[in-house]
All heavy atoms as an XYZ file, in Angstrom:
783
protein
N      -3.976     43.556    -47.353
C      -4.021     44.596    -48.363
C      -5.281     45.456    -48.204
O      -5.222     46.650    -48.395
C      -3.968     43.970    -49.757
C      -2.628     43.333    -50.106
S      -1.233     44.464    -50.023
C      -1.628     45.603    -51.306
N      -6.395     44.799    -47.870
C      -7.637     45.569    -47.713
C      -7.525     46.565    -46.570
O      -8.038     47.669    -46.650
C      -8.829     44.651    -47.475
C      -9.165     43.781    -48.638
C      -9.733     44.601    -49.777
N      -9.900     43.725    -50.917
C      -9.462     44.011    -52.133
N      -8.845     45.123    -52.376
N      -9.637     43.169    -53.107
N      -6.849     46.163    -45.498
C      -6.676     47.078    -44.364
C      -5.858     48.291    -44.797
O      -6.213     49.431    -44.473
C      -6.005     46.363    -43.205
N      -4.794     48.067    -45.539
C      -3.961     49.178    -46.006
C      -4.746     50.094    -46.934
O      -4.605     51.321    -46.876
C      -2.718     48.643    -46.716
N      -5.603     49.520    -47.772
C      -6.435     50.344    -48.663
C      -7.400     51.227    -47.878
O      -7.840     52.252    -48.381
C      -7.214     49.446    -49.620
C      -6.331     48.769    -50.658
C      -7.080     47.732    -51.467
O      -8.281     47.482    -51.215
O      -6.443     47.135    -52.359
N      -7.729     50.791    -46.667
C      -8.641     51.569    -45.814
C      -7.888     52.466    -44.835
O      -8.469     53.068    -43.952
C      -9.564     50.642    -45.015
C     -10.392     49.710    -45.856
C     -11.460     50.483    -46.634
N     -12.298     49.580    -47.394
C     -12.207     49.409    -48.707
N     -11.319     50.056    -49.409
N     -13.001     48.573    -49.328
N      -6.566     52.547    -44.975
C      -5.766     53.414    -44.122
C      -5.423     52.810    -42.767
O      -5.031     53.516    -41.854
N      -5.540     51.497    -42.643
C      -5.198     50.811    -41.400
C      -3.821     50.189    -41.605
O      -3.677     49.224    -42.356
C      -6.246     49.729    -41.044
C      -7.631     50.345    -40.958
C      -5.868     49.032    -39.745
C      -8.758     49.331    -40.851
N      -2.825     50.744    -40.931
C      -1.456     50.312    -41.146
C      -0.888     49.495    -39.997
O       0.168     48.896    -40.135
C      -0.558     51.521    -41.408
C      -0.944     52.205    -42.666
C      -1.708     53.320    -42.796
C      -0.634     51.802    -44.000
N      -1.892     53.643    -44.114
C      -1.229     52.720    -44.881
C       0.097     50.754    -44.540
C      -1.119     52.621    -46.253
C       0.217     50.665    -45.909
C      -0.390     51.589    -46.757
N      -1.565     49.477    -38.855
C      -1.064     48.745    -37.696
C      -2.114     47.754    -37.214
O      -3.308     48.032    -37.251
C      -0.702     49.705    -36.572
C       0.440     50.631    -36.936
C       0.852     51.472    -35.774
C       2.045     52.335    -36.183
N       2.542     53.103    -35.071
N      -1.634     46.609    -36.738
C      -2.555     45.585    -36.264
C      -3.342     46.063    -35.048
O      -4.501     45.676    -34.871
C      -1.811     44.292    -35.951
O      -0.886     44.483    -34.898
N      -2.735     46.913    -34.231
C      -3.440     47.438    -33.054
C      -4.652     48.271    -33.473
O      -5.712     48.214    -32.835
C      -2.501     48.268    -32.189
N      -4.506     49.026    -34.537
C      -5.632     49.823    -35.049
C      -6.749     48.906    -35.555
O      -7.931     49.140    -35.313
C      -5.156     50.744    -36.168
C      -6.267     51.508    -36.851
C      -6.988     52.505    -35.949
O      -6.429     52.921    -34.921
O      -8.137     52.867    -36.288
N      -6.368     47.855    -36.237
C      -7.368     46.899    -36.724
C      -8.069     46.225    -35.553
O      -9.289     46.059    -35.576
C      -6.691     45.855    -37.630
C      -7.653     44.889    -38.259
S      -8.734     45.716    -39.436
C      -9.682     44.336    -40.005
N      -7.320     45.850    -34.524
C      -7.921     45.243    -33.334
C      -8.915     46.199    -32.693
O      -9.993     45.794    -32.259
C      -6.840     44.881    -32.307
C      -6.161     43.579    -32.602
C      -5.187     43.182    -31.516
N      -5.919     42.830    -30.308
C      -5.443     42.964    -29.082
N      -4.241     43.453    -28.884
N      -6.164     42.607    -28.055
N      -8.563     47.489    -32.609
C      -9.485     48.482    -32.020
C     -10.768     48.592    -32.842
O     -11.860     48.646    -32.290
C      -8.809     49.849    -31.913
C      -7.863     49.978    -30.737
C      -7.447     51.428    -30.504
N      -6.517     51.907    -31.519
C      -5.203     51.701    -31.489
N      -4.666     51.008    -30.520
N      -4.431     52.182    -32.448
N     -10.627     48.616    -34.146
C     -11.821     48.720    -34.998
C     -12.697     47.477    -34.902
O     -13.922     47.572    -34.900
C     -11.427     48.984    -36.442
C     -10.846     50.374    -36.635
C     -10.654     50.664    -38.084
N      -9.976     51.940    -38.267
C     -10.021     52.633    -39.384
N     -10.703     52.171    -40.416
N      -9.393     53.775    -39.477
N     -12.070     46.295    -34.835
C     -12.838     45.064    -34.677
C     -13.539     45.045    -33.321
O     -14.701     44.636    -33.223
C     -11.940     43.841    -34.831
C     -11.385     43.585    -36.238
C     -10.357     42.465    -36.200
C     -12.497     43.273    -37.220
N     -12.841     45.491    -32.268
C     -13.436     45.533    -30.931
C     -14.620     46.492    -30.895
O     -15.624     46.222    -30.233
C     -12.394     45.933    -29.896
N     -14.535     47.596    -31.621
C     -15.642     48.554    -31.677
C     -16.876     47.932    -32.326
O     -18.008     48.329    -32.029
C     -15.222     49.810    -32.439
N     -16.660     46.925    -33.197
C     -17.767     46.225    -33.850
C     -18.212     44.993    -33.066
O     -19.095     44.273    -33.493
C     -17.361     45.808    -35.265
C     -17.130     46.969    -36.199
C     -18.415     47.692    -36.559
O     -19.467     47.033    -36.711
O     -18.358     48.923    -36.687
N     -17.538     44.723    -31.927
C     -17.942     43.606    -31.079
C     -17.115     42.343    -31.231
O     -17.479     41.291    -30.716
N     -15.994     42.397    -31.911
C     -15.148     41.228    -32.106
C     -13.812     41.449    -31.407
O     -13.013     42.280    -31.823
C     -14.912     40.961    -33.598
C     -14.014     39.782    -33.948
C     -14.581     38.477    -33.408
C     -13.823     39.704    -35.448
N     -13.602     40.722    -30.324
C     -12.342     40.799    -29.578
C     -11.384     39.754    -30.135
O     -11.671     38.564    -30.084
C     -12.576     40.550    -28.089
C     -13.413     41.611    -27.410
C     -12.695     42.939    -27.246
O     -11.445     42.939    -27.181
O     -13.385     43.968    -27.195
N     -10.257     40.186    -30.651
C      -9.232     39.303    -31.195
C      -7.999     39.420    -30.311
O      -7.584     40.526    -29.977
C      -8.866     39.705    -32.643
C     -10.067     39.607    -33.573
C      -7.712     38.879    -33.179
C     -10.540     38.217    -33.852
N      -7.414     38.282    -29.951
C      -6.206     38.322    -29.123
C      -5.055     38.920    -29.926
O      -5.045     38.885    -31.162
C      -5.835     36.918    -28.656
O      -5.379     36.140    -29.745
N      -4.081     39.449    -29.195
C      -2.921     40.051    -29.857
C      -2.164     39.005    -30.669
O      -1.682     39.292    -31.767
C      -2.007     40.691    -28.816
N      -2.070     37.785    -30.147
C      -1.368     36.726    -30.866
C      -2.045     36.353    -32.173
O      -1.393     36.172    -33.193
N      -3.373     36.233    -32.126
C      -4.114     35.880    -33.341
C      -4.015     37.010    -34.368
O      -3.789     36.762    -35.555
C      -5.577     35.606    -32.999
C      -6.380     35.048    -34.140
C      -7.752     34.597    -33.677
C      -8.515     33.936    -34.781
N      -9.804     33.409    -34.336
N      -4.138     38.242    -33.908
C      -4.033     39.374    -34.830
C      -2.630     39.460    -35.415
O      -2.461     39.743    -36.603
C      -4.392     40.679    -34.124
C      -4.312     41.901    -35.013
S      -5.317     41.815    -36.512
C      -6.938     41.961    -35.828
N      -1.632     39.158    -34.604
C      -0.252     39.187    -35.086
C      -0.042     38.160    -36.185
O       0.608     38.444    -37.193
C       0.702     38.934    -33.929
O       2.024     38.879    -34.392
N      -0.602     36.963    -36.012
C      -0.441     35.944    -37.052
C      -1.190     36.328    -38.319
O      -0.700     36.096    -39.424
C      -0.877     34.572    -36.553
O      -2.272     34.524    -36.369
N      -2.382     36.934    -38.177
C      -3.107     37.404    -39.361
C      -2.289     38.457    -40.077
O      -2.170     38.467    -41.287
C      -4.450     38.019    -38.982
C      -5.509     37.073    -38.552
C      -5.426     35.720    -38.445
C      -6.830     37.426    -38.153
N      -6.615     35.215    -38.002
C      -7.497     36.236    -37.810
C      -7.508     38.616    -38.037
C      -8.807     36.214    -37.377
C      -8.821     38.609    -37.616
C      -9.463     37.411    -37.286
N      -1.723     39.393    -39.317
C      -1.005     40.532    -39.877
C       0.294     40.091    -40.532
O       0.752     40.709    -41.479
C      -0.735     41.560    -38.773
C      -0.740     42.957    -39.250
C       0.356     43.747    -39.449
C      -1.861     43.765    -39.591
N      -0.025     44.982    -39.885
C      -1.394     45.028    -39.988
C      -3.238     43.535    -39.598
C      -2.231     46.056    -40.377
C      -4.073     44.558    -39.992
C      -3.573     45.797    -40.377
N       0.889     39.009    -40.018
C       2.163     38.519    -40.559
C       1.975     37.797    -41.885
O       2.936     37.511    -42.583
C       2.833     37.594    -39.551
N       0.745     37.467    -42.219
C       0.487     36.833    -43.502
C       0.425     35.322    -43.458
O       0.339     34.694    -44.502
N       0.466     34.732    -42.266
C       0.298     33.283    -42.196
C      -1.150     32.957    -42.529
O      -2.039     33.773    -42.272
C       0.653     32.739    -40.797
O      -0.177     33.375    -39.836
C       2.110     32.971    -40.459
N      -1.404     31.793    -43.111
C      -2.797     31.458    -43.448
C      -3.672     31.500    -42.189
O      -3.420     30.790    -41.228
C      -2.701     30.045    -44.010
C      -1.294     29.922    -44.474
C      -0.475     30.764    -43.544
N      -4.679     32.344    -42.182
C      -5.487     32.514    -40.964
C      -6.564     31.444    -40.812
O      -6.991     30.834    -41.785
C      -6.135     33.878    -41.172
C      -6.278     33.994    -42.647
C      -5.075     33.274    -43.227
N      -6.957     31.266    -39.572
C      -8.126     30.461    -39.256
C      -9.180     31.447    -38.786
O      -9.012     32.097    -37.751
C      -7.811     29.447    -38.139
O      -6.743     28.622    -38.588
C      -9.016     28.608    -37.814
N     -10.235     31.590    -39.564
C     -11.260     32.591    -39.277
C     -12.619     31.915    -39.269
O     -12.967     31.192    -40.205
C     -11.251     33.713    -40.341
C      -9.896     34.406    -40.360
C     -12.360     34.712    -40.089
C      -9.747     35.425    -41.468
N     -13.382     32.162    -38.215
C     -14.760     31.664    -38.163
C     -15.623     32.564    -39.039
O     -15.292     33.718    -39.314
C     -15.263     31.669    -36.728
C     -14.499     30.716    -35.832
C     -15.119     30.608    -34.450
N     -15.872     31.773    -34.051
C     -15.659     32.458    -32.934
N     -14.719     32.093    -32.112
N     -16.405     33.499    -32.638
N     -16.752     32.034    -39.477
C     -17.633     32.806    -40.367
C     -18.168     34.064    -39.700
O     -18.287     35.101    -40.352
C     -18.781     31.928    -40.860
C     -18.373     30.817    -41.821
C     -19.586     29.976    -42.186
C     -17.704     31.367    -43.055
N     -18.478     33.989    -38.395
C     -18.973     35.197    -37.733
C     -17.871     36.253    -37.627
O     -18.138     37.443    -37.698
C     -19.577     34.874    -36.365
C     -18.613     34.221    -35.410
O     -17.682     33.537    -35.874
O     -18.787     34.392    -34.187
N     -16.608     35.824    -37.495
C     -15.495     36.779    -37.500
C     -15.344     37.398    -38.881
O     -15.078     38.594    -39.012
C     -14.190     36.078    -37.120
C     -14.128     35.588    -35.705
C     -12.891     34.759    -35.423
O     -12.225     34.275    -36.359
O     -12.594     34.587    -34.232
N     -15.531     36.590    -39.906
C     -15.404     37.074    -41.279
C     -16.414     38.170    -41.571
O     -16.091     39.163    -42.224
C     -15.570     35.903    -42.249
C     -15.357     36.194    -43.720
C     -13.948     36.693    -43.976
C     -15.627     34.948    -44.535
N     -17.635     38.026    -41.059
C     -18.649     39.064    -41.257
C     -18.207     40.398    -40.663
O     -18.364     41.451    -41.287
C     -19.977     38.645    -40.616
C     -20.712     37.603    -41.428
O     -20.466     37.524    -42.652
O     -21.537     36.876    -40.849
N     -17.643     40.359    -39.461
C     -17.208     41.591    -38.801
C     -16.012     42.200    -39.538
O     -15.960     43.414    -39.751
C     -16.871     41.335    -37.314
C     -16.328     42.596    -36.666
C     -18.091     40.832    -36.567
N     -15.070     41.362    -39.938
C     -13.898     41.863    -40.671
C     -14.337     42.538    -41.968
O     -13.874     43.629    -42.299
C     -12.912     40.711    -40.958
C     -12.318     40.203    -39.646
C     -11.809     41.156    -41.905
C     -11.582     38.890    -39.770
N     -15.254     41.910    -42.681
C     -15.745     42.500    -43.931
C     -16.484     43.805    -43.666
O     -16.385     44.750    -44.450
C     -16.651     41.512    -44.663
S     -15.735     40.134    -45.385
N     -17.198     43.884    -42.557
C     -17.894     45.118    -42.204
C     -16.904     46.241    -41.918
O     -17.064     47.359    -42.388
C     -18.781     44.872    -40.985
O     -19.341     46.062    -40.524
N     -15.860     45.936    -41.155
C     -14.854     46.947    -40.811
C     -14.099     47.403    -42.052
O     -13.830     48.594    -42.227
C     -13.879     46.394    -39.743
C     -12.655     47.285    -39.591
C     -14.587     46.234    -38.404
N     -13.768     46.479    -42.941
C     -12.984     46.816    -44.127
C     -13.843     47.192    -45.330
O     -13.309     47.515    -46.389
C     -12.061     45.644    -44.494
C     -11.008     45.298    -43.445
C     -10.208     44.081    -43.890
C     -10.093     46.480    -43.183
N     -15.165     47.137    -45.157
C     -16.099     47.501    -46.218
C     -15.793     46.725    -47.508
O     -15.526     47.308    -48.563
C     -16.078     49.007    -46.474
C     -17.225     49.445    -47.368
O     -18.299     48.809    -47.314
O     -17.046     50.427    -48.129
N     -15.809     45.386    -47.369
C     -15.535     44.534    -48.523
C     -16.333     43.244    -48.385
O     -17.061     43.053    -47.417
C     -14.039     44.224    -48.622
S     -13.404     43.229    -47.271
N     -16.199     42.376    -49.355
C     -16.827     41.060    -49.317
C     -15.755     40.021    -48.983
O     -14.555     40.314    -49.107
C     -17.457     40.717    -50.678
O     -16.412     40.673    -51.651
C     -18.516     41.737    -51.072
N     -16.156     38.814    -48.586
C     -15.141     37.785    -48.312
C     -14.208     37.535    -49.492
O     -13.013     37.322    -49.308
C     -15.962     36.542    -47.979
C     -17.228     37.087    -47.411
C     -17.498     38.344    -48.195
N     -14.715     37.588    -50.706
C     -13.846     37.359    -51.867
C     -12.811     38.465    -52.024
O     -11.748     38.245    -52.602
C     -14.673     37.221    -53.142
O     -15.364     38.415    -53.410
N     -13.099     39.651    -51.480
C     -12.131     40.736    -51.525
C     -10.954     40.525    -50.596
O      -9.916     41.176    -50.736
N     -11.093     39.622    -49.646
C     -10.010     39.334    -48.703
C      -9.111     38.201    -49.171
O      -8.027     38.011    -48.637
C     -10.592     38.953    -47.333
C     -11.382     40.024    -46.610
C     -11.999     39.449    -45.354
C     -10.505     41.217    -46.285
N      -9.570     37.435    -50.143
C      -8.838     36.245    -50.557
C      -8.047     36.505    -51.824
O      -8.519     37.170    -52.744
C      -9.814     35.104    -50.777
C     -10.541     34.738    -49.525
S     -11.721     33.436    -49.855
C     -12.815     33.658    -48.476
N      -6.851     35.944    -51.856
C      -5.983     36.064    -53.019
C      -5.746     34.654    -53.553
O      -5.240     33.800    -52.827
C      -4.633     36.707    -52.630
C      -3.702     36.768    -53.819
C      -4.848     38.083    -52.026
N      -6.134     34.387    -54.794
C      -5.915     33.039    -55.329
C      -4.420     32.751    -55.488
O      -3.653     33.623    -55.884
C      -6.622     33.059    -56.691
C      -6.800     34.487    -57.022
C      -6.780     35.266    -55.746
N      -4.032     31.527    -55.145
C      -2.645     31.097    -55.277
C      -2.613     29.726    -55.965
O      -2.369     28.702    -55.325
C      -1.973     31.031    -53.907
C      -1.860     32.391    -53.256
C      -1.257     32.326    -51.862
O      -1.462     31.313    -51.155
O      -0.582     33.274    -51.487
N      -2.858     29.679    -57.288
C      -2.951     28.397    -57.984
C      -1.663     27.583    -57.929
O      -1.704     26.358    -57.953
C      -3.309     28.780    -59.415
C      -2.978     30.218    -59.540
C      -3.057     30.811    -58.174
N      -0.514     28.243    -57.816
C       0.743     27.490    -57.762
C       0.844     26.672    -56.468
O       1.400     25.584    -56.455
C       1.961     28.404    -57.909
C       2.160     29.424    -56.804
C       1.285     30.668    -56.910
O       0.605     30.866    -57.922
O       1.282     31.452    -55.949
N       0.264     27.161    -55.377
C       0.263     26.401    -54.133
C      -0.693     25.213    -54.234
O      -0.414     24.151    -53.688
C      -0.119     27.289    -52.951
C       0.978     28.240    -52.564
C       0.629     28.989    -51.305
C       1.760     29.915    -50.907
N       1.472     30.637    -49.673
N      -1.793     25.389    -54.934
C      -2.735     24.286    -55.126
C      -2.077     23.204    -55.964
O      -2.161     22.014    -55.653
C      -4.037     24.786    -55.793
C      -4.941     23.629    -56.150
C      -4.745     25.771    -54.888
N      -1.397     23.597    -57.020
C      -0.731     22.627    -57.892
C       0.357     21.873    -57.137
O       0.550     20.679    -57.360
C      -0.142     23.335    -59.105
N       1.054     22.541    -56.239
C       2.131     21.893    -55.477
C       1.585     20.854    -54.508
O       2.282     19.912    -54.156
C       2.935     22.942    -54.730
N       0.338     21.002    -54.083
C      -0.247     20.065    -53.122
C      -0.793     18.810    -53.790
O      -1.040     17.818    -53.120
C      -1.377     20.749    -52.352
C      -0.872     21.829    -51.438
C      -1.991     22.359    -50.637
N      -2.442     21.296    -49.736
C      -2.910     21.506    -48.537
N      -3.005     22.715    -48.069
N      -3.305     20.512    -47.780
N      -1.016     18.843    -55.093
C      -1.557     17.681    -55.795
C      -0.559     16.535    -55.726
O       0.641     16.725    -55.924
C      -1.833     18.011    -57.251
C      -3.024     18.880    -57.441
C      -3.395     18.996    -58.911
N      -4.418     20.007    -59.046
C      -4.287     21.112    -59.761
N      -3.191     21.335    -60.459
N      -5.268     21.990    -59.809
N      -1.056     15.317    -55.488
C      -0.130     14.173    -55.472
C       0.419     13.925    -56.875
O      -0.291     14.058    -57.866
C      -0.992     13.017    -54.990
C      -2.402     13.442    -55.187
C      -2.421     14.940    -55.190
N       1.683     13.594    -56.925
C       2.321     13.302    -58.203
C       1.932     11.900    -58.641
O       1.750     11.013    -57.825
C       3.846     13.403    -58.075
C       4.319     14.780    -57.656
C       3.981     15.831    -58.687
O       4.093     15.606    -59.879
N       3.547     16.986    -58.225
N       1.804     11.704    -59.941
C       1.478     10.376    -60.458
C       2.629      9.431    -60.190
O       3.785      9.745    -60.456
C       1.238     10.420    -61.966
C      -0.126     10.849    -62.365
C      -0.266     10.645    -63.858
C      -1.693     10.791    -64.289
N      -1.829     10.577    -65.733
N       2.311      8.282    -59.651
C       3.331      7.259    -59.433
C       3.653      6.616    -60.774
O       2.773      6.397    -61.607
C       2.829      6.223    -58.446
N       4.923      6.299    -60.974
C       5.304      5.646    -62.218
C       4.787      4.223    -62.191
O       4.973      3.492    -61.222
C       6.811      5.664    -62.381
C       7.359      7.046    -62.596
C       8.864      7.019    -62.822
O       9.441      5.927    -62.888
O       9.428      8.086    -62.925
N       4.126      3.859    -63.226
C       3.582      2.502    -63.301
C       4.622      1.563    -63.884
O       5.562      1.985    -64.564
C       2.317      2.479    -64.167
O       2.661      2.943    -65.466
C       1.224      3.327    -63.581
N       4.459      0.288    -63.639
C       5.391     -0.717    -64.158
C       5.314     -0.754    -65.672
O       6.315     -0.792    -66.361
C       5.086     -2.107    -63.552
C       5.345     -2.052    -62.049
C       5.907     -3.191    -64.208
C       4.926     -3.297    -61.307
N       4.104     -0.694    -66.169
C       3.903     -0.703    -67.605
C       3.683      0.738    -68.054
O       2.576      1.237    -68.067
C       2.710     -1.599    -67.958
C       2.543     -1.778    -69.445
O       3.286     -1.199    -70.233
N       1.564     -2.574    -69.820
N       4.753      1.424    -68.410
C       4.674      2.844    -68.750
C       3.889      3.081    -70.035
O       3.327      4.157    -70.225
C       6.069      3.428    -68.874
N       3.842      2.085    -70.945
C       3.108      2.259    -72.184
C       1.608      2.255    -71.934
O       0.856      2.903    -72.632
C       3.472      1.152    -73.169
C       4.924      1.177    -73.578
C       5.284     -0.054    -74.392
O       4.486     -0.971    -74.543
N       6.500     -0.074    -74.922
N       1.174      1.496    -70.966
C      -0.245      1.358    -70.683
C      -0.500      1.933    -69.297
O      -0.094      1.354    -68.311
C      -0.633     -0.127    -70.746
C      -2.115     -0.326    -70.539
O      -2.846      0.626    -70.312
N      -2.550     -1.560    -70.609
N      -1.140      3.091    -69.200
C      -1.402      3.730    -67.917
C      -2.638      3.162    -67.235
O      -3.424      3.885    -66.647
C      -1.554      5.240    -68.083
C      -0.206      5.935    -68.195
O       0.786      5.342    -67.741
O      -0.173      7.057    -68.709
N      -2.792      1.864    -67.300
C      -3.935      1.219    -66.656
C      -3.711      1.195    -65.146
O      -2.580      1.076    -64.680
C      -4.101     -0.199    -67.184
N      -4.775      1.311    -64.362
C      -4.613      1.248    -62.911
C      -4.161     -0.142    -62.484
O      -4.360     -1.122    -63.214
C      -6.012      1.567    -62.381
C      -6.936      1.291    -63.502
C      -6.155      1.496    -64.760
N      -3.522     -0.237    -61.315
C      -3.065     -1.556    -60.872
C      -4.237     -2.497    -60.670
O      -5.342     -2.085    -60.311
C      -2.355     -1.263    -59.553
C      -2.854      0.057    -59.125
C      -3.253      0.796    -60.354
N      -4.003     -3.767    -60.912
C      -5.050     -4.773    -60.791
C      -5.294     -5.078    -59.318
O      -4.360     -5.258    -58.542
C      -4.644     -6.035    -61.525
C      -5.692     -7.073    -61.507
C      -5.229     -8.297    -62.228
N      -6.145     -9.371    -61.876
C      -6.453    -10.342    -62.649
N      -5.902    -10.417    -63.832
N      -7.282    -11.268    -62.265
N      -6.556     -5.146    -58.950
C      -6.941     -5.468    -57.589
C      -7.209     -6.959    -57.506
O      -7.976     -7.502    -58.292
C      -8.200     -4.671    -57.170
C      -8.621     -5.038    -55.768
C      -7.940     -3.183    -57.296
N      -6.565     -7.625    -56.534
C      -6.738     -9.062    -56.368
C      -7.341     -9.334    -54.999
O      -6.982     -8.692    -54.021
C      -5.393     -9.764    -56.505
N      -8.268    -10.296    -54.918
C      -8.874    -10.597    -53.611
C      -7.878    -11.299    -52.697
O      -6.944    -11.949    -53.149
C     -10.034    -11.516    -53.967
C      -9.625    -12.147    -55.249
C      -8.812    -11.115    -55.975
N      -8.091    -11.134    -51.395
C      -7.273    -11.851    -50.411
C      -7.955    -13.176    -50.098
O      -9.170    -13.234    -49.940
C      -7.177    -11.049    -49.119
C      -6.359     -9.822    -49.238
C      -6.198     -9.238    -47.859
N      -5.875     -7.840    -47.966
C      -5.804     -7.022    -46.950
N      -6.068     -7.468    -45.731
N      -5.498     -5.771    -47.118
N      -7.155    -14.196    -49.959
C      -7.704    -15.486    -49.615
C      -7.486    -15.749    -48.124
O      -6.625    -15.153    -47.498
C      -7.057    -16.594    -50.454
C      -7.366    -16.428    -51.922
C      -6.424    -15.935    -52.790
C      -8.615    -16.756    -52.403
C      -6.710    -15.769    -54.125
C      -8.923    -16.589    -53.743
C      -7.967    -16.089    -54.607
N      -8.267    -16.617    -47.572
C      -8.153    -16.907    -46.144
C      -9.296    -16.257    -45.389
O     -10.371    -16.018    -45.924
N      -9.066    -15.966    -44.141
C     -10.091    -15.353    -43.291
C      -9.650    -13.925    -42.979
O      -8.978    -13.674    -41.981
C     -10.249    -16.184    -42.007
C     -11.435    -15.704    -41.191
O     -12.174    -14.826    -41.626
N     -11.610    -16.296    -40.028
N     -10.004    -12.953    -43.821
C      -9.502    -11.593    -43.615
C     -10.184    -10.839    -42.477
O      -9.713     -9.818    -42.037
C      -9.788    -10.916    -44.947
C     -10.967    -11.643    -45.497
C     -10.809    -13.068    -45.011
N     -11.296    -11.375    -41.975
C     -12.028    -10.667    -40.919
C     -11.679    -11.218    -39.558
O     -11.459    -12.398    -39.378
C     -13.535    -10.787    -41.135
C     -13.975    -10.132    -42.413
C     -15.456    -10.161    -42.524
N     -15.834     -9.581    -43.796
C     -16.999     -9.725    -44.353
N     -17.931    -10.422    -43.750
N     -17.275     -9.172    -45.506
N     -11.653    -10.337    -38.597
C     -11.408    -10.784    -37.220
C     -12.742    -11.032    -36.533
O     -13.797    -10.567    -36.982
C     -10.597     -9.741    -36.464
O     -11.342     -8.553    -36.372
N     -12.704    -11.726    -35.437
C     -13.908    -12.007    -34.668
C     -14.233    -10.811    -33.780
O     -13.331    -10.147    -33.272
C     -13.690    -13.244    -33.799
C     -13.501    -14.523    -34.597
C     -14.777    -14.930    -35.320
O     -15.864    -14.795    -34.738
O     -14.658    -15.365    -36.495
N     -15.522    -10.524    -33.538
C     -15.876     -9.425    -32.640
C     -15.530     -9.796    -31.199
O     -15.434    -10.976    -30.862
C     -17.391     -9.280    -32.818
C     -17.846    -10.576    -33.362
C     -16.706    -11.157    -34.127
N     -15.315     -8.801    -30.318
C     -14.999     -9.105    -28.933
C     -16.175     -9.790    -28.244
O     -17.324     -9.587    -28.594
C     -14.725     -7.735    -28.301
C     -15.291     -6.754    -29.243
C     -15.383     -7.393    -30.578
N     -15.863    -10.631    -27.255
C     -16.900    -11.364    -26.530
C     -17.584    -10.518    -25.520
O     -17.293     -9.648    -24.933
C     -16.321    -12.605    -25.863
C     -15.791    -13.634    -26.849
C     -15.145    -14.771    -26.071
C     -16.878    -14.169    -27.730
């Protein structure tokens, strides 16, 4: 979105502007960024991108709280639904440790 706000409508144009600032991006990497897949960006690349787009790193990020919520593990149903106490931890008996190699 920031690129479009700056009048950059094609990934090739963005690649040229980044190259002019000293950052060479492969066509494949730029294509994945442009397609909207979650990018992998190094911090030094982020500085150049922000310079070209005249923005801050926070201006490039869009919060997606629904995706964060979807990644949270769901609570497992406990045996005792009335009491949400954590499961009891019991020690193991015997010799739980192995011997070190000779």
